[in-house]
N, C-alpha and C positions, 0 to 999 in steps of 0.2 A: 503494500499499500503505499504510495506516495505520500512523503509526510508534508505537513501543511505548512503553506506560506507565513513566515512570521517577518515582521517588523522591529529592529531594535532599534531603541530611542533615548540619546545621550544630550543631554545638556552640557553644553559644555562655555567656558568664557574662563580667559584665562589660565590654559591647562599646559604648557609647551611643555615642564619638569616630567609631567604625568602622561602627556597624549599618547605618547608613540609605542609604549607599552601597553599601555589601554588597549589600544586600536590593533596592536599584534596580538594580545589574547584573542579578541573576536575574531580573527584570522583563523585562530589555532582550535577553534570549535570542531567537536566530533559531528555538530548539525549540518547537514549539506549546503554549501555555499549557495549553491541554484535556486535552493527554496529560503534566502530571506536576503533582506535588504535591512541598511546598517545607515543610520541619519543621526548624524552630530548637528546637531542647532543652536548654532554659537550666538554668544549673547554680546556682539561686535567688540570680541577679542583685540587688546592692544599689546600683545606679544605676539609670537611666533608660532601661537596655534593654529590656526588655518593655514598656513605656508606648509607646516609640517602634513596637515589633514590632506591639502591637493597633492602633495608628495607621496602620500600614501595611496591614494587615489588615485593614480595614474597604474597602481599597480592593481589595485583593487577596486575596478569602475562599478561594484555595488554599492560604494561608501558615496555618499550626496553629505553635502554639508549647505544645510540652509541659514536662514539670517533668521535673527529673532534681537529687534531693535528694541524691544523693551527690557531686554538683559535677563529676566529672573526664571525662574526655573518655571514655575506654571504655566508663562507665557510658551516658553521653550517646548515644555510636555505636547502643550495644545497645538503651538504649530506643527511638530512631528504626529501627532495621531491625526490630525485632518491631510498631511501630507501622504500618509503610511498607504500601503498598501497588503497589508500582511494579514490573515486571519486573526494571528494573535500578534501580543504588543507587548516587547521586555521594556520596562524601563532599567534602563541601567546609569552607570555615573562614570564620569571619567576619570574623576580621581582612585581608582580603583583600578585591579587586574581581574582575570575572572578562569577559574577552573577551565579547561577544556570539556567538562561536559555541564557546564554551568545551564547553556538555554535549553542541551537538550529534556535535562530532567527538569527544566523549570515547565517545558512544553507537555513533557510526560505527569506532571502531577497535575496541572491544569484536566490531563484527560481522564486520569485515572482517580482522582480524589476530587471527592464532593467540596469546591471551592471556586472562587471568584479571583482570589490573587495567590498566586504562588511566590514564595520566596524562600531565602535560606539565612546562613550565619555567615556574616562580616567578621573575618578576622583582622583585627587590626594591627597594621604595621606600623613602624616609623622607622627615618633614615636620619642617620647617626647620633651621636648618642643622647641629645635631649629627644630628638622624635622618639627613638627606643623606649625609652623610660617613660613616655607622656602616652605610648601606644599599650605598654604596662600595665599603667594605671588604667587608662580605658579600658581596660579587658578584665576590671575586677566587679562586685557588686557596690561596694565599696565609692567606686568612680562613676557608676551608670546607672545604679538601681538593677532593678527587674530589667532590663530590657534586651529582652531575653535574643534578639536575633544580634547580640554582642559577645554573649556568653555562648559556651559549648553544653546546648541542651538536647533533650530529645524532639522528635518530629511529633507535630501536632497543632491543634487549633491556636493563635495566637489576636492579638490585638492588632500587630502592623507585622511588618516585614520590611526590609531597605530594600528599598526599590520598588520590584516586583513584578508577574509576570502576567496578563491580562487577557481573556477575550475582549477582539474589535467591540464586540456588541454589546458589554456594558458600557461602554461610555456610551451610547446611543441610549443605554436603558436610566444610567442614574448621571449623566453631563458628564464633562470634563472636567480637567481642573481647576480648582479656584485660585479665579489668578490675583486676586488680592492678599494672598500669602507669598511673601518674598522666603518664606521658612516652613514648615510644618504642614505643606502641602498632601505629602503620603499621610500623617495621623490623618487628616481631612477626609481624602478620599476614603481609608479606611474605615472609620467611623461610618461615612454614606453607605461603603457596600454594607455594611454590619447593619444600619440603620434600616438597610432594605432588603433583610435576611438571609446577606449572603454570609462566608464563611473565609476565613485568610490563613492559610496552610502555610506552616513554616515545614521544610524539608531538612534536617540538618545535613542531608547528601550534598545539597546545593550548596557551592562554596565561594565567594570571593576573597580577594585582599583589599582592604580599604585602608588609606595612607592619610593617618593622622599629620595635624599640624606638627613641626618640629621644633618650635619655640614654646618657649613659656610665654609670651606677647601675645603670640598666635593664640594658643590654647582658651588663652584668659577672654581673646578677644571673641572666639568661637563660642565659648560660655556664655557671656552678656549677652552677644545676639540671639544665641538659641534661646536663654532666660525671657529677655524681651518680646521674644513674637510665640511664647508661650501664651504670655499674657493677651497679646493682640489675639491670637488664634483662640482662646479662649473668649474671650469678647466677643468675636465675629463668629465664632462656630462653637456656641456650648455643646458639651458634651462631649467634643473629639478629643481632648487632651486627659492625661489621667494625671490620679494625683501625687503618683512618681513627680513630674514635670516640675512640683511645687516645693518637692523639699527642700532644694536650694534655697529658696526664697521663706519659706517658715526659720532656715537656720539663721539666716540674714536676721529677720524681723525678731525671734527669740533674742538672740545677742544684743541688737540695738536698743530692744525692750528692755534686756534685762540691768543690762547698761543705765540705760536712765533713768530706771525705777531703784536704781541703786542708791545713784545721786541722790535721787530725790528724796529716797524714804530711808537711806542707810544701808549699810551691807549685810547687816543681819541675816536677813533673810536672802533678798534678791542678789545678792552678791554673790551668798553661796552656791544659789541655783547655774548663776552662771557660769561658775569654776567650775559645778560640777557637768554640766552640758559641756563644757569646754575639755574636761579630764576625760570625760568618753570620747568626746570626737578627736581628740588625738591617740586615744589610747587605740581606737581602731584607725588612723592614721598610720602610727606605728608600727599595728600588726601587719595592714595591708601594706608600706611600703617598705618592712620587710622579708615577705611571702614572695611579695614579686621580684625585691633584687636577689632572692634563692633561684629565682628562675632563672634571671639577666645577668647576674653576677652582683658580685658583692658593690661594686665600683659605681654602680647605679645609687645606691643606699644615702651617701648625702641629697641627691635631688627629689627623691621619690617621695618622703615627708611635705615638700613645697609645694610640689604639685596637685597634690590633694587639693589642699584648702584655696592656693590659688585659684584654681578651676571653679571651686563649689561657690566662693564668695563670688566670684566676678560672674556666674551664671543667679545668684541670689541677688546681686544689685543690678544683674540685666531685667529682670524680671519687675523688679522697681522702679527702673525708666519706663518697662511697657506701660505702668499705670498713670503714667504724665503723657505715653504716645497717644493715649485710647481716643484723646480729644479729635484728633485729626479723621479717624477712621470711623469716630460717631458723627463727623458731619459728611462722610459717605466718599473720602478721600481715599486713593490708596498711594501705597509709595515705601519707601525700604527704611523707611523711620528713624 
């Protein structure tokens, strides 16, 4: 039986460091090349990304480069979906590399399991000393909570998966990506799938490698933006975000609140509570830092205890910033906040 024709859709912007390895992993897939198309949707890159893609296109003409003047991911996905010819659509990320059976396993899951979205496990890796330390931190429950697709868990139904693979008709039925969301558009789409009676399936045999930020400043910036967009997404799309997305906000608020109460009413009660909270946090920080260092090497131990609080505090402060950004969205304006 002939394999179904599929479309791989990849939003991309300024990814010259990663784009070649990503594209090469796509053309090493065990899925029949004549039965797929590869759509890179470029958000006005200012580096060498498009030039690299044009170079690859000369060898692999099934690759197409589409233009996304609005730059953000949901616009890119909607452009790619509208231009696609596939019966199945596999949403992918240019900051990642894919196992040779990634695509075929996604399609097989959609064909054999009762689900509307199929995905797998994202193995986080980093480049350089700091990048590898950050990747180790983001691969722990303390770093990312119960984000199942970042942890090596068993296959089953979940609330979300990274990227995802879909039947084309799903978008005709429930609509395209929400273009208001610079981030969290996958969470919102998966929420809509569940609200319409669909299921999301994680197959632990579906594997990709995601390259995280490789500087402390980069991971803090990512945490801040994620935290901000969690609040905005909660406002625009109630119910699409889980409690775990707001744990860093609660941590930051409790720290600030207990410190202020301690100053106002004395440290006898609130100061003690603050110390207990931070003692518990730093104990977890020390435990997971040592656990990760045992795996990566003890030379990573000096930086790991800094990465966890830097990421969590930046995340929580970003959520606070999100509340101040809500006014513009309440007036119906979209943007990057």
